[in-house]
C-alpha positions as CSV (number, residue, x, y, z in Angstrom):
1,M,148.9,68.1,176.1
2,F,148.9,68.6,172.4
3,P,150.7,66.5,169.8
4,P,153.2,68.6,167.8
5,S,151.0,68.4,164.7
6,A,148.2,70.1,166.7
7,V,150.3,73.1,167.7
8,A,150.3,76.3,165.6
9,V,153.2,78.8,165.7
10,Y,152.6,82.6,165.7
11,T,155.0,85.5,165.9
12,E,152.3,87.7,167.4
13,P,149.8,86.8,170.1
14,P,147.1,84.7,168.6
15,H,143.4,85.5,168.8
16,G,141.1,83.1,170.6
17,S,141.4,81.4,173.9
18,P,144.5,82.7,175.7
19,R,144.7,79.7,177.9
20,N,145.7,77.7,174.9
21,A,148.6,80.0,173.9
22,L,152.1,79.9,175.4
23,R,155.0,82.2,174.7
24,V,158.2,80.2,174.0
25,T,161.7,80.5,172.7
26,V,162.7,78.4,169.7
27,G,165.5,76.1,170.8
28,E,165.9,73.9,167.7
29,L,164.5,73.3,164.2
30,E,164.5,69.9,162.6
31,A,163.6,69.5,159.0
32,R,161.4,66.5,158.3
33,G,160.7,66.6,154.5
34,A,157.6,68.7,154.0
35,T,157.4,69.7,157.7
36,V,159.7,71.3,160.4
37,L,159.7,70.2,164.0
38,V,160.0,73.4,166.1
39,R,161.4,72.5,169.5
40,A,161.0,75.2,172.2
41,S,163.4,75.6,175.1
42,G,161.7,73.6,177.8
43,G,160.6,70.6,175.7
44,L,157.4,71.6,173.9
45,S,157.2,71.1,170.2
46,A,155.2,72.1,167.1
47,E,155.2,70.5,163.7
48,I,154.6,73.1,160.9
49,T,155.1,73.1,157.1
50,T,158.4,74.2,155.7
51,A,156.6,77.1,154.0
52,A,155.2,78.3,157.3
53,A,158.6,78.0,158.9
54,A,160.1,80.1,156.1
55,D,157.3,82.7,156.3
56,L,157.9,83.0,160.1
57,T,161.7,83.3,159.6
58,L,162.2,81.0,162.5
59,E,165.7,80.4,164.0
60,P,166.9,79.3,167.5
61,G,166.3,82.1,169.9
62,T,163.2,83.5,168.2
63,R,160.3,84.2,170.6
64,V,157.0,82.9,169.3
65,W,153.6,81.8,170.5
66,F,152.6,78.1,170.5
67,C,148.9,77.5,170.3
68,G,147.1,74.2,170.7
69,Q,144.4,73.6,168.1
70,G,141.3,71.5,168.0
71,H,142.2,69.1,170.8
72,R,139.9,67.4,173.3
73,G,141.3,65.5,176.2
74,P,141.2,64.9,179.9
75,D,141.1,67.8,182.3
76,P,143.6,67.4,185.2
77,Q,140.7,68.1,187.6
78,G,138.5,65.4,186.0
79,G,136.1,65.6,183.0
80,M,137.1,66.7,179.5
81,I,138.4,70.0,178.1
82,S,138.3,71.4,174.5
83,A,141.1,73.5,173.4
84,D,141.1,75.7,170.3
85,C,143.0,78.8,169.4
86,R,142.5,79.0,165.6
87,S,142.7,82.4,164.2
88,G,145.5,84.6,162.9
89,S,148.2,83.1,160.6
90,A,150.3,80.0,161.1
């Protein structure tokens, strides 16, 4: 699981490890000063800059890709996993 601040948003499929990218539909946008919390239908969230949100022209119903970035955490089968999906623009 990635914290919202570690999730990038893309309008095109991101390059990198596809296991870290998930196609979602934007459900809600919440302005938070210099950032916007992008809530997807289904409960996942990403926190991006207001500039990025404007560049992506996000609105409820928009289909985007969420991609976890630079996270290391427990693997459900034991051990640790590293997740990174950093290329493209977000």
